[in-house]
C-alpha positions in Angstrom: -5.2 24.9 -0.5 -3.3 27.9 -2.2 0.1 28.8 -2.0 0.8 31.9 0.2 1.8 35.2 -1.9 5.3 35.5 -0.3 5.9 31.5 -0.6 5.1 32.1 -4.2 7.3 35.1 -4.4 10.1 33.8 -2.9 9.8 30.6 -4.9 10.1 29.0 -2.0 7.7 26.1 -0.9 5.7 26.0 2.2 6.6 23.3 4.8 3.9 21.3 4.1 1.3 20.1 7.2 1.4 16.2 6.3 4.7 14.4 7.0 6.1 12.0 4.3 3.7 9.3 3.2 6.5 6.2 3.0 4.9 3.2 4.8 1.2 4.3 4.7 -1.7 2.2 4.0 -4.4 4.3 2.5 -8.5 3.4 1.5 -11.0 4.8 -0.5 -14.3 5.9 1.6 -16.6 5.7 -0.7 -17.4 2.6 -3.3 -17.0 3.0 -7.1 -18.6 1.7 -10.1 -17.1 -1.9 -10.9 -13.8 -1.7 -12.4 -12.7 0.9 -10.1 -10.8 0.8 -6.8 -13.5 0.9 -4.2 -13.3 0.4 -0.5 -12.0 -3.2 -1.0 -8.7 -1.7 -2.2 -5.6 -0.6 -0.7 -3.1 1.3 -1.5 0.3 1.2 0.1 2.8 4.3 -0.3 6.0 5.1 -0.6 7.9 8.6 -0.8 11.5 10.3 -0.8 12.7 13.8 -2.3 9.6 14.6 -3.6 9.0 11.6 -5.6 5.5 9.4 -5.2 4.8 6.0 -5.6 2.4 3.3 -4.9 1.2 -0.4 -5.3 -2.8 -0.6 -5.0 -5.1 -3.8 -5.1 -8.3 -5.0 -4.0 -11.7 -5.6 -5.3 -11.7 -5.6 -8.9 -8.3 -4.2 -9.1 -5.6 -7.1 -9.4 -2.8 -4.8 -9.7 -2.1 -1.1 -9.8 0.4 1.1 -9.5 0.9 4.9 -9.6 3.9 7.2 -10.1 4.0 11.1 -9.1 5.7 14.3 -7.6 4.9 15.6 -4.3 5.6 19.5 -3.8 4.2 20.9 -0.4 1.0 19.1 -0.1 0.0 18.8 -3.3 0.3 15.4 -5.4 0.7 15.0 -9.5 0.4 11.2 -10.4 -0.6 9.0 -13.4 -1.9 6.0 -12.5 -2.2 2.2 -14.7 -4.3 -1.0 -13.2 -4.9 -4.0 -14.4 -8.6 -5.1 -13.9 -10.7 -8.6 -12.4 -11.9 -8.4 -16.0 -8.3 -8.7 -17.9 -8.6 -5.0 -18.8 -6.4 -2.1 -18.1 -6.4 1.5 -17.6 -4.8 4.3 -16.8 -5.1 8.2 -16.3 -4.0 11.0 -14.6 -4.5 12.6 -11.1 -4.0 15.8 -8.7 -4.2 15.0 -4.7 -4.1 17.7 -1.9 -3.5 16.5 1.5 -4.9 16.6 4.6 -4.0 15.8 8.1 -6.6 14.8 10.3 -7.0 15.6 13.6 -6.0 11.9 15.0 -3.1 12.3 12.6 -4.4 10.1 10.2 -3.9 11.3 6.3 -6.4 11.9 4.0 -6.4 12.6 0.1 -9.0 14.7 -2.0 -8.3 13.7 -5.7 -9.6 15.1 -8.9 -8.6 11.9 -11.7 -9.4 11.6 -15.3 -8.9 8.3 -17.0 -6.4 8.5 -20.2 -7.2 5.1 -21.8 -11.0 6.3 -21.9 -13.8 8.8 -21.1 -14.3 9.3 -17.5 -13.5 11.6 -14.8 -14.4 12.5 -11.1 -13.3 13.2 -7.3 -12.4 10.8 -5.1 -11.2 10.7 -1.1 -8.8 8.3 0.0 -7.7 8.1 3.6 -5.7 5.8 6.3 -7.7 3.7 8.7 -8.6 3.8 11.9 -6.1 2.9 13.8 -7.3 -0.4 15.3 -9.6 -0.8 12.4 -9.4 -4.4 12.2 -6.7 -5.9 10.0 -5.0 -4.6 6.9 -3.2 -6.3 4.1 -0.1 -4.8 3.6 1.6 -4.8 0.2 4.9 -4.8 -1.0 
């Protein structure tokens, strides 16, 4: 999604299609390789004044944090995580927010490791309502 020319020219940011991420839990929609986030990983997001942060864990991830910024429907953040094998990893990600027809949120992510080689793309989204109990992270 690109910024309309009028918004760029005036220096304003268009109204985002997705409301605040604060308090939302998102999950990956596809499995990943060992040592990366997977369908068992849960991200608990917070947002305030253009700042975004989240805690995540599950699957091969013992403990992870991300911190960054939001402008409209764009996210830019860095992440760091502790894996079950005791190793740590960090990287950079940019994301595009999407409002799903049923009101849930989806994020299309493009990421790259900074602690080692590798890059890719992934999708996380709010689980469907009534999709069983979800562990809430603080």
